C-alpha positions in Angstrom: 183.9 309.5 161.4 182.4 311.9 158.9 178.8 311.8 157.7 177.8 313.4 154.4 174.9 315.8 154.3 173.8 314.6 150.9 174.6 311.7 148.6 176.1 313.9 145.9 178.9 315.0 148.2 179.7 311.3 149.0 179.4 310.3 145.3 181.7 313.1 144.3 184.4 311.9 146.7 184.1 308.3 145.4 184.1 309.4 141.7 187.6 310.9 142.0 189.1 307.6 143.2 191.2 305.3 141.2 189.8 301.8 140.8 191.9 298.9 142.3 191.5 295.5 140.8 192.6 292.4 142.7 192.6 289.0 141.0 191.3 286.0 142.9 193.1 282.7 142.9 193.8 280.6 140.9 194.4 283.4 138.5 197.2 286.0 138.6 197.6 289.6 137.5 199.4 288.4 134.3 196.2 286.5 133.4 194.2 289.8 133.7 196.8 291.7 131.7 196.5 289.1 128.9 192.7 289.3 129.0 192.9 293.1 128.6 195.2 292.7 125.6 192.9 290.3 123.8 190.3 292.2 121.7 188.0 289.1 121.7 187.2 289.7 125.4 185.7 293.1 124.9 182.3 292.0 123.5 180.0 295.0 122.9 182.8 297.4 123.6 184.7 296.5 120.4 182.9 299.2 118.5 184.1 301.8 121.1 187.6 301.2 119.7 186.6 302.2 116.2 187.2 306.0 116.5 190.7 305.6 117.7 192.3 303.3 115.1 189.6 302.8 112.4 188.5 306.1 111.0 185.2 307.0 109.4 187.0 307.2 106.0 188.2 303.5 106.5 184.6 302.5 107.3 183.3 304.2 104.2 185.9 302.7 102.0 185.0 299.2 103.3 181.2 299.4 103.7 180.6 302.1 101.1 179.1 305.5 101.4 175.9 306.1 103.4 174.1 307.6 100.4 172.2 304.7 98.7 172.5 306.4 95.3 176.2 306.9 95.5 176.7 303.5 96.9 174.8 301.8 94.0 176.8 303.8 91.6 180.1 302.7 93.2 179.0 299.1 93.4 178.2 299.1 89.7 181.6 300.7 88.9 183.5 298.2 91.0 181.5 295.2 89.9 180.6 293.8 93.3 178.5 295.0 96.3 179.8 296.5 99.5 179.5 294.3 102.6 176.3 294.7 104.6 176.9 297.1 107.5 175.7 295.1 110.6 177.0 295.3 114.2 178.9 292.0 113.7 180.4 293.2 110.4 181.5 296.4 112.0 183.0 294.6 115.0 184.9 292.2 112.7 186.2 295.1 110.6 187.3 296.9 113.8 189.0 293.8 115.1 191.0 293.5 111.9 192.2 297.1 112.2 192.8 297.2 115.9 195.5 294.9 117.2 195.7 296.1 120.8 192.7 297.4 122.6 193.2 300.7 124.4 189.9 301.7 126.0 191.1 300.9 129.5 194.4 302.1 131.0 195.9 300.6 134.1 199.1 300.6 136.2 200.5 297.5 137.7 201.2 297.8 141.4 202.4 294.5 142.8 199.5 292.0 142.7 196.9 294.5 141.7 195.9 296.6 138.7 195.1 300.3 139.3 192.8 302.1 136.9 193.6 305.9 137.3 190.6 308.1 137.0 192.3 310.7 134.8 193.3 308.0 132.2 190.0 306.2 131.9 186.4 306.3 131.0 183.6 307.2 133.4 183.7 305.1 136.5 180.5 303.1 135.8 181.4 302.4 132.2 185.0 301.4 133.3 183.6 298.9 135.7 181.3 297.5 133.0 184.2 297.1 130.5 186.4 295.5 133.2 183.5 293.1 134.0 183.0 292.2 130.4 186.7 291.6 129.7 187.4 289.5 132.8 184.1 287.6 132.7 184.8 286.7 129.1 188.3 285.5 130.0 186.9 283.5 133.0 188.9 285.4 135.6 187.5 286.1 139.1 188.3 289.5 140.5 187.4 292.1 143.1 187.2 295.8 142.3 187.1 298.6 144.8 187.9 302.4 144.9 191.3 303.2 146.1 191.7 304.6 149.6 193.0 307.9 148.3 191.1 310.4 146.1 192.6 313.2 144.0 192.5 315.6 146.9 194.4 313.3 149.2 197.0 312.6 146.5 197.4 316.3 145.8 197.9 317.0 149.5 200.4 314.2 149.8 202.4 315.6 146.8 202.3 319.2 148.1 203.5 318.1 151.6 206.3 316.0 150.0 207.5 319.0 148.0 207.4 321.2 151.1 209.4 318.7 153.1 212.0 318.5 150.4 212.3 322.3 150.2 212.7 322.5 154.0 215.3 319.8 154.0 217.4 321.7 151.4 217.4 324.8 153.6 
């Protein structure tokens, strides 16, 4: 058993681990996949999707420019006011422009979902997004770090390559 001299060393090893999500009965992995595909389950994270599919130019075209003077001039020209820019209005606009959410990435491995570190947000934010989505969908789950970190995976790949080379000789 190895003990860590400081918490940073231990935290660093845990941060490089993929997150493994197991769905509790009566739900199945397919239920979780459907939950991740439904934008309505993302709650406060909907606005995080804005930069990917809904550009600032789209936002300005819909809500009007940020300059009050220019906005008033354009409203007078078009004959109607721009919608009021509230959190709810922004979320509704983003939902209309984003059909499939993509702020979490996962791989399906049997009856679990694996969230690779290199394809996702920071670990703590990832857990919060997963919690928001699955709680909103009413799905019970368990999330834990995988047993292998990046270093262990790299060692495994390197040894597999060396074994293959030796077998060819």
